[in-house]
C-alpha positions in Angstrom: 113.0 86.3 61.2 114.2 89.8 62.5 112.3 90.8 65.6 112.4 92.9 68.8 115.6 94.8 69.6 117.2 92.9 66.7 114.9 94.6 64.2 115.5 98.0 65.8 119.2 97.6 65.6 119.3 96.5 62.1 116.9 99.4 61.0 119.3 101.8 62.5 122.2 100.2 60.9 120.5 100.3 57.5 119.8 104.2 58.1 123.3 104.8 59.3 125.5 102.3 57.1 123.7 102.2 53.7 121.8 105.5 53.1 119.7 104.9 49.9 121.1 107.8 48.0 124.7 106.4 48.3 123.6 103.1 47.1 121.6 104.5 44.3 124.7 106.5 43.2 127.0 103.5 43.0 127.3 100.8 40.5 128.3 97.4 41.5 132.2 97.7 42.1 133.2 94.1 43.1 131.8 90.7 44.2 133.2 88.7 47.0 132.8 84.9 47.6 134.2 83.3 50.8 134.2 80.1 52.7 135.5 79.8 56.2 136.1 76.6 58.3 136.6 76.9 62.1 137.6 74.2 64.4 137.3 74.5 68.1 139.2 71.9 70.3 139.2 73.7 73.7 136.8 76.2 75.3 137.3 78.4 78.4 134.5 79.0 80.9 134.7 81.1 84.0 134.6 79.1 87.3 134.5 75.8 85.1 137.9 76.0 83.5 139.3 74.7 80.1 137.0 72.0 78.3 137.8 69.7 75.5 135.2 70.1 72.6 134.7 69.0 69.0 133.1 72.0 67.4 133.1 73.0 63.8 131.7 76.1 62.0 131.3 76.4 58.2 130.6 79.8 56.9 129.7 80.6 53.3 129.7 84.5 52.3 128.4 86.3 49.2 129.0 90.0 49.0 128.2 92.8 46.5 130.5 95.9 46.7 129.0 99.2 45.8 131.8 101.5 45.9 132.4 102.3 49.6 129.6 100.2 50.6 128.6 96.7 50.5 125.7 94.2 51.1 125.9 90.5 51.4 124.5 87.1 52.8 126.0 84.7 55.2 125.1 81.0 55.8 126.6 79.3 58.7 126.4 75.8 59.6 127.6 74.9 63.3 128.0 71.2 64.1 129.9 68.8 66.6 131.1 65.4 66.9 127.9 63.6 68.0 129.5 60.5 69.4 131.9 61.7 71.9 132.5 61.7 75.6 134.0 65.2 75.7 132.0 66.9 78.5 132.2 70.3 76.7 130.3 69.1 73.8 127.1 69.1 75.8 127.1 72.9 75.7 126.6 72.9 71.8 123.8 71.7 69.5 123.9 71.4 65.8 122.3 74.5 64.1 122.1 76.4 60.9 121.0 80.0 59.8 121.4 82.8 57.6 122.3 86.5 58.1 122.1 89.8 56.1 125.2 91.7 56.3 125.9 95.5 55.2 128.7 97.9 55.8 130.2 101.4 54.7 133.6 102.8 54.7 133.8 106.5 55.5 137.1 107.6 54.2 138.5 110.9 56.0 142.0 110.9 54.5 144.8 108.8 53.0 145.6 107.7 56.6 142.3 107.3 58.3 138.8 105.6 57.6 135.8 104.5 59.7 134.5 101.1 58.8 130.9 100.3 59.7 129.6 96.7 59.7 126.4 95.1 60.7 124.5 91.8 60.4 121.1 90.5 61.3 119.5 87.1 61.5 117.0 86.5 58.5 116.7 82.7 58.6 116.7 80.0 61.1 115.7 79.3 64.4 118.5 80.5 66.7 119.0 79.1 70.3 121.2 81.8 71.9 121.6 79.8 75.0 123.8 77.2 73.4 127.4 77.4 72.4 126.9 76.7 68.6 124.4 79.3 67.7 124.4 80.0 64.2 123.3 83.6 63.8 124.1 86.9 65.4 122.6 90.4 65.3 125.3 93.0 65.9 126.8 96.3 64.7 130.4 97.3 64.6 132.5 100.5 64.2 136.3 100.5 63.4 138.6 103.3 63.1 141.5 102.3 61.0 144.9 104.0 60.6 147.4 103.1 57.9 150.4 104.4 55.8 149.4 104.5 52.3 153.0 105.1 51.2 154.6 102.6 53.3 157.2 103.2 56.1 160.3 101.1 54.9 161.6 99.1 52.3 162.4 95.3 52.7 163.9 93.6 49.8 163.0 96.5 47.5 159.2 96.3 48.4 157.4 98.6 50.8 156.0 97.6 54.4 152.6 98.8 55.0 151.6 99.0 58.9 148.1 99.6 60.1 146.2 99.7 63.4 142.5 99.7 64.3 140.4 100.5 67.5 136.7 99.8 67.4 133.6 98.7 69.5 131.0 95.9 68.7 127.5 96.0 70.1 125.0 93.0 69.8 121.3 92.9 70.1 121.3 92.2 73.8 123.4 95.3 74.6 126.7 93.5 75.1 129.7 96.0 74.2 133.0 94.6 73.2 136.1 96.9 72.7 138.5 95.8 69.8 142.1 96.9 69.1 144.6 95.5 66.7 147.7 96.0 64.7 149.0 94.6 61.4 151.5 95.0 58.6 151.3 94.0 54.9 154.3 93.2 52.6 154.7 91.6 49.3 151.1 90.1 49.1 151.5 88.8 52.8 149.9 90.1 55.8 150.4 89.7 59.5 147.8 90.6 62.2 147.1 90.7 65.9 143.7 91.6 67.3 142.5 91.8 71.0 138.8 92.1 72.2 137.3 92.5 75.6 133.6 92.6 76.5 132.5 95.1 79.2 129.3 93.4 80.1 127.4 90.4 79.5 127.0 87.0 81.2 130.1 86.0 83.4 129.3 82.5 84.3 127.7 80.2 81.7 126.5 78.0 84.6 125.1 80.9 86.6 123.4 83.2 83.9 120.7 84.5 86.2 118.0 86.2 84.3 120.1 85.8 80.9 119.4 82.1 80.7 117.9 82.3 77.3 120.9 84.1 75.8 123.9 82.6 77.6 126.4 81.9 74.9 125.4 84.8 72.6 125.9 87.4 75.4 129.0 86.1 77.4 131.3 88.5 78.8 134.4 87.4 76.8 138.0 88.3 76.0 140.6 87.0 73.7 143.3 87.6 71.3 143.6 86.5 67.7 146.7 86.0 65.5 146.1 86.1 61.6 148.4 85.4 58.5 147.0 86.2 54.9 148.2 85.7 51.5 146.9 87.3 48.4 147.4 86.0 44.7 145.4 88.1 42.1 141.9 87.7 43.1 142.3 85.1 45.7 142.9 85.6 49.4 143.9 82.9 52.1 143.5 83.6 55.6 144.6 81.6 58.5 143.4 82.8 62.1 144.1 81.4 65.7 142.1 82.7 68.4 143.0 82.2 72.1 140.3 82.6 74.7 141.3 84.6 77.8 137.7 84.6 79.1 134.7 82.8 78.1 135.5 81.6 74.6 137.0 79.0 72.5 140.5 78.4 70.8 139.3 78.8 67.5 141.5 77.8 64.2 140.0 79.3 61.1 141.0 78.9 57.4 139.2 81.3 54.9 139.4 81.2 51.2 138.4 84.2 49.4 137.7 85.2 45.7 137.1 88.8 45.1 136.7 90.3 41.5 136.8 94.1 41.0 134.8 95.7 38.2 136.1 99.3 39.1 139.1 100.5 40.7 139.6 99.1 44.1 137.7 100.5 47.1 140.2 101.9 49.9 
């Protein structure tokens, strides 16, 4: 259940992201279902080096859109190859859990919007000291800039670039900076995102007072490359993350179905 600082964080999120008056004023605009499968074959830890691992994460998301807001549920099952001699697998234990997610988009103009997103654990006994912890409680702000009319024509179709900058704060107070850029053309997207934590556990083998939350509170950094393709109500998303500090080289494939009842949200 949601307890301690996690509960206070999510209460703040609910008050800021999903004002009750805004929710009541909106009808259901869309529904979204998504499955994401992640394979992690290598992980990097400070003062340890790169370790071979066999980690897998399976995420199932269901979301209801309410105009510029949404609310949803996430179930995650994190597992590994149990019969392996890879040393890195000792850092992870099989775990499952559920989270409540919510968000709101503040649209300032045709070129700028502020995206808010938060999630909180509502089910599952999470061990934050191990690498395969299945739930998180955190809050993210993203300022997104884009060109609604496109900037160039390629093959008689416009090119739509975008950029974002943001911050993510988790229940332990770790702050991550985020920055990214991308472009969309003819139902295809190409994206690059970088992140850097400014605080947290630097050495997993020497966590000090943070021994109970080692892997959920790592001071980490990485870059992620993503490719998307849209076909009607379906979206395929392939992402590859490269760890620069305290993280895994994650390959993720997402399959998403989203049906709109009203005009699309921006």
